[in-house]
N, C-alpha and C positions, 0 to 999 in steps of 0.2 A: 504494500500500500504506500509506504514512504517513497519508494522508487518512482511510482507513478505520479505522486504529488510533486516530487522534485522535477520530474520530466515535464510536467504541466507548467511549472513556473519557468523553466528554461525555454519552453516553446513560446509561452506568452511574452517573455522578454525579447526573444528573437523577432517575434512578430511586431512588437512595439518599435524596436530599432529599425526594422525594415520600413515602417511607416513614417519615420522621422525624415524631414527634408524631402518630402514627396515630389518636389519640383525637379525638373530635368535641368541639366547643365546646358547653357547656351552653346551652340556650335562655335568652334574657334573661327576667328576672322583672319583674312589675309593681311599680313603686315609687310610683306615685301617678297624679295627673291634672294637666293644665294647662288653664286656660280662656283662650280667645283671643277677641278682638273683631274685628268687621268693620264699619266700617273699622278698620284696625289702630291708628290714633291715638285711637280711642274718642270722637271728637267728634260730637255731634249738635246740631242747630240748632233750638231749640224753636219759632221763628217760621216754619219752613218746613214744607212738606208732606212726607209719606213719600216716599221713604226717607231724605231729608236730616235728619229729626228722630229717626232711629232708629239703634240699634246692635244688631247681632245677635251672638250668642255661640255658641261651640262648645267642647266639652271633648274632650280627647284623652288616651289612656293614655300615661304615661311609663314607659319600661323601664330596667332596670339598665345597659344599654349606652348610654344617653343618647338613644335613638331615641324617636319618637312613633308612635302608631298611625296608619295611613294614613287611616282614616275616623273622623269624629266619633262619639262615643258616643251611644247612644240611651238613653232613660229617665233623663236628667239632670233633677234638680229645681233650678230656678233661683230665686234670691231676691234682693231688694233692699229696703232699708228707707227710702229717701228719698221724701218726698211729692211731689217734682217729677219722679219717674220712674214710668211705668206699665209694668209688666212683664207680658208675655203670652208664656208659653213661654220661648223663648230670645231674644225680641226686646224690647228696652227702648226706650220712646218717651219723649222729653223733653216734658213738658207745660208747663214754664216753665223759664226759665234758673235754674241753681243759684245759691245765694248766692255772692257774690264776696268773697274775703278779700284781704289785701294781696298775696299771691303769685298770685292768679287765682281762677278758679271752683273750687268744691269738687268733688272727685272723688267720684263715686257708685259705691261698690263693688257688684258683682254676684257672687254666690257660686253655684258649681256643687257639687252633692252627688250622688254616684252610687255604686252598689254594683258592684264588679268582683270576680268570683270569691268572692263572699260577704263581702267586706270593703268598708267604707264609706270613700270618699275625698272630700275637699273641696278646692276651689281657688277663687281669686278673680281676677276681672278687673274691668272697670268702664268708666265713660264720663264724659265731661264734657258737661253740658247748657249750651249756650251760647245 
């Protein structure tokens, strides 16, 4: 009898807790985009054949809860202004090594621009042409 009574109190407590805060959480909202490179270190070797002389890029949506979209975005416009990088779609190819400064080779920024729900977002990543 005591076991059944204890189980009844446990069940009532669980049902009470399940009923608390009965509202649902609002869906996360789009906060921007992030651009990522592959390989992740962004190194490309200009003296080697593809894919060793290339870095590919993907853009993902960032949400208010800190999560990212599961799939890369389509329709992204990619741009780069360095003359030692040839950009074709989301793939950057190093045509020669980047100039070297005291701290190492120059980082070549690659910028993603895309419209999400009618709003334009921009993010940058980049590569090192070695």
